[in-house]
C-alpha angles and dihedrals in degrees: 000000000000114000105281091211090058092048091051092045090050092054094047092046091051097045097031088217131098090201095052092044091052091050093049094046094044090240134125117257093243089054091052091048090050093053091050091048090052091053092046090049090050092055093033092227140090116263096187134043110220115197132151095348091308129106133201136175120266119219089265089048091053089052092050090047091053093053095038090060090055095042096049092044090052091047091051091048091050092047091049093048095051093046090050089053093050095038092233118152107198143108136085121312116196110207126180124196137179115247100261093049094044093052102039112017111031105049095075092042093049092046093052092044093051090050091054097039106030094168093063113091108207117200115194123207115194122203140123122294095259093055094043091054089048090053091052091048090052095045091242091129131027099224138012129201111199140178103220136056115283113222100186104107091195090070127077112239127187128179118248099179143321115257123208118218122206140180113263126205137163117262090249095052118117091235089071086077089068117104101207144016126332119242135192093276091061093043091051094048096061137055108274129211116208141185120251127273111283094031115133091223092053092048092050092050091048092050091046092053092045091050087056096048100265140103128229090231088064087072119090095246107191098167139023112199132182103222140043091234092057091048093049090051092051092049092047088052089056096246093130148311130272147180116248143161112276087224091067097056105047093114095044092051091052091049092046095233093121135033125213129205129185117246126242108252096025120249128211136158139192125258100209142184113228129188142147119287103238139152094244133035132203107257092229091054092048091051092047093050092050093044094048093044091053090053091048091049091049090053091050091052091050090058093054 
């Protein structure tokens, strides 16, 4: 219902990228460019400066951005108020999740939620923790689910569950002879496979090592890979060892293609919901938060 041109402009202005805006809005880049051109034609002025593959807001663009924030917030508040009055739970919910959560935690939650609320269209954006938090900060997505602590005090953060991280090796690796947890000495002595910069898992490992008097660059990092599946494949192939969420290797442990060892000292991290602190909340998002939290709580109780 809100002016599509304004929604597209808002995304481009926040991300300062036509490509990223198109990806976030599930549009093609030419379609995004067309919507921006329509808005510029309407005002008969440029809203973006485009130079050397970079874009920035013109003075007119800054003015439109200022008002678009207010207009879209008011529209969302109106939409929320009417839906609350009628009791309808519908609309589009934009959820962002870091890779581990998107691949191993969210699918069952999203499937159950869609079954209960079929009129809510959930769109999932997958990226690393750093980028998901940035999208929440910039109002590009409604809700993020991330795998590392969030330090922005202007955002609302609630715990979903605590995730245990363990050392992972191939069944033929010499570390399988150990009878007990793996410490820094063992991690340092063998080739290590790591997630990319900006990954929540990498940040948690780096913080863990620093808290125990070490640096991540002391490890013999032979590969940096962008997904848990790629890392598991590399470990299985005997290229190196790694630290991963136990939740990501349930199948591999059952099949016996990977071995897991606890760390000394132990390492865990929060899986958290993160969203903007605001006086109103989209009904669909409120329902999803409550629904997902109930599932997380049920899983905690099962473990006890």
